C-alpha positions, 0 to 999 in steps of 0.5 A: 415302113421302119426296121426294128432290130430287137436283140434278146439274150435267148428265145425265153424272152419272147414270152414277155414281148410276143403280143407286142411284136405282133402288134408292132408288125401290124403297125407296119414295122419290120421286126427282126429278133436276134438271139444271142443264145439258142437256149432250149431249157424250157422249150424256148426254141418252140417259142421262137419258131411260133414267133417267126411263123406269126407273120412275114414282118417278124423274123428271127435268127441268131446274132453274129458269132462271138469269140469262144470265151464270151460265147461260153460265158453267155451259155454257161453264165458262170465264171469258168467261161471267162477262164478260156480267154481265147488261150488257143490264139496267140496274144498278138494275133488278131484273134488273140487281141479280140479275145483280150478285149472281150475278156477285159470287157467281161471282167469290167462288167462283172466288177461293176455288177459286183460293186453295185451290191455294196451300195446301202440299198443292197445292205440285206442282199447277201445272196445277190452279192454272193451270186455276183461274186461267184462270177468275178475271178478270185484275184479281183474280189478282195480288191473290190471288197477293200474299195467297198469298205472305203465308202461311197466316194471310193465306190464312185471313184472305182466305178468311174475308172471301170466306166472309163475302161469300158469306154476304151474297149473297141466295138466288136467288129462282128456286131458292128457289121451286123448292125450295119447290114441290118440298117435298123431305124431302132435297136431294142435290147433286153435284158441288158442287165444280166451279170457281165452282159455282153449286150453292152456292145450292141448299145456301143455299136449303135451309138457309133453308127448313129442308131437309136438304142432302147432298153426294154425292161423285161421283168419286174425284178430286172432293175434290182436283182441283176447287174447294172446298165453299164452304158446308158442307151438312148431310152429305157422303157419301163412298166411304171413309176416304181421302175422309173425311180429304180432306173434313175436312182440305181442305174443313173439313167437320166429321167427324160430318157425313161418311158413308161408303158405298163406291163405288157406281159400281163395284158393277156391275163385281164381277159383270161377266162376259165376253160372248165367249170369248177367241178370239171377242174377239181375232178381233173386234179383230184380235189373235192369240188365242194370245198375251197382249195388254196393254190401254192405257186412255186418259185424259181431256183434262186428264190427257193432252191429247196422249197418242198420241205417248207411247202410240207410244213405249210400244208401241215400248218393248214391241217392243224389250223383252229379254223375249220374252213382252213383245216378242210381246204384242199391244197394245189401245188403248182411247181415253177416250170424251171424248178419242178424237179424237186417236187418229185420228193413230195409225198404223193399220198397226202389227202386233199392235196394235188400237184398240177401240172405233173412234174415233167410237163412241157411248159409249151404244151397247149394245155399248160397255160389253160390249166394255169388259168383254171387253177387261178380262177377257181382257187380261193387264195394264192400263196407263194414265196416270191414269184411273178405268179403272185402278180398274175393272181392279183390281176385275177382278183385273187387274195395273195399271201406269203410267209416270211421264212428264214430259209427264204430271207435271201429272196424276201427281205434280201431283194428289193423287188419283194418290197413291191409285193408287201409295201403297206402303201402300194403292195397287195400281198398279205405278209405274215411273220409266222405260220400261225399268223399266216393261218389266221390271215388265210382263215379270215380270207376264206371266211369272208372277214378280209377283203383284199380286192382294193389292195389288188386294184391299187397295185394293178393301177400303180404297177401293172397298168399305170394309165388305168386298169382298162388301158392295155400296156401293149398298145402303149409299148407299140406307141412308144416304139413308133414314137422313137422310130419317128424321132429325128435321126441321130448322128454317129457319135465317135469316141472322145479323143482320150479314148484313142490316146488311152487305147495302147495302154488299155491293150496291155491291160486287156492282155493282163485281163485275159491272163487273170481271167484264168482265175488262179490264186494270186501266188500263181501269177507272182511265181509264173515269171520265175517258173517261165524263166526256169522253163526257158533256161531248161528248154535252152539247155535241152536245146543245146544238148539236143544240138550236141546229140545231133552233132554227135549223130552227124559226126558218127559216120565221119568218125567211123570212116576215119577209124576205118581209114586208120585201121585199113592204113594200119593193116596195110602198113602191117602187111607191108612191114611183114612182106618187107621183113619176109623179103629181107629174110629171104635176101639175108638167107640168100646172101648167107647161102651164097657166102657159105658156098664161096667159103666152101669152094675156097676151102676146097681149093 
């Protein structure tokens, strides 16, 4: 019995591995799935609960709590999350130092991800570069662009410096304790390549503790449209040779660390069967069962943020086609589950047109996948911009087509994974440069003049099931995990000596990164010392004034008492003076009276 710890970004990744996790449990592995983010955007929490209820050997739970700044970054996934930087904690407190290291780690990883998109392989990936740039604080962007203009040597040198800084960043103590407590025989992580992903910390902690780590590539675009594998794990599990080449050439993973298992998320499609007849299904969605229909599969928000206008133009092109079969074909639109809201704008009164499932349908509903299978099985062809639904259509042996459109250039020629679909040697999608060409291709398919089954089979044999169309990928994945679990145990791998020597200087850099993560204009940081000094001077002056005011307030009773004492003494002296004057007057008057009596007696004598 072995223990496997599988760290996923959020429960949405369970759908890529649910069958594999259950198969691993059946083989005797105790699997704990830990989620960094408890996302509920598409009901992923329901998926997690279903997984936890599948058997006692599979458990689910959250990963340990990180600092606030990084937790917000994982949830929001935007540059604003790096701005908090733990500002509520003192820079010199334990929490402040931890926040500073986390902020530095996030910054370094975002810079590496941004830098990679200046490689010649991504020359046309303007949207991918722009998406990575948005995550990077503005103060760094110009520097990265300047380095990129220096050519491959400058990019390599910059990446090496950033990699060295990454090595210096200490492990997250909560993650270290989490792995120690779980004591796994194998650590699996996915996707690891999200922009600025903090899953790097799990790989680093596993290396320090002597735990074997493995990246499981979740989807067909993860190695080309996301970030870098910044810290290379002990192994990488991919689907096929194409992904292996991407891991080696784009991420510098040693070739002997890459394992190929096939695309385990698609195993369920090889046995998929419709639940209703064509007549029943067409009656459900409101299309004529006597005519073929074309299924249009929607794409994600990044691929097609404004897809409905193109879909309407595409449908109009079909209705104006010279080929009668194309002109009369029904149209079924299937919105992408995460990009369905925009389809409310589609005209609901279009004839021979349906949208299914209805916008707002729960993707975790029991009939959601059943309806999808029926849609693929009964359609005559599938059309889409760039989506994994096209791969599922190929497995269902359906013709798949696409049109190169200007509004989707960023998602077609601007992405590397689109090449897997349309490559003349290994692809299966019939690509057209214009809608007229596309309509002609669709007419040839609906009229039986173009057979694409060989292209579908070729793609399945190279990309989905490289060991043979009859060899499922889930057992291969489980066998790979079992192989890794039973490899000789690894020794803990401490940091090189230079990491400890460099850590004090890096700590200062971490505090600077914590400050710069606020993402303010550069002049703010230049003027901030002057403003801070002025504030301190004003504060000191105000403090002195406050002391003076306090002193005056404290002396006021004394001053009032002294004045009262002086006043009382003065009044007393005045009273005494008046009494003395009165006494002297009385004495003078008495003496005068006595003198007058004496004189009067003398005269009388």
